[in-house]
C-alpha positions, 0 to 999 in steps of 0.5 A, a space after each residue: 765603539 771608538 766614537 762612544 768613547 771619544 764621546 765620554 771622554 769630551 764629557 770629562 773634558 767638559 767636566 774637568 776645567 784644567 783639561 778644558 784647555 787641552 785639545 781631547 784628540 791631542 790627548 790620546 794620541 799622546 797617550 
């Protein structure tokens, strides 16, 4: 489920401080 994937990604971004500055959605679009 895409929603769960996004939620999981946001959780990971919250944990990873270096990535916290980046927007999760932008990261997905660039991947």
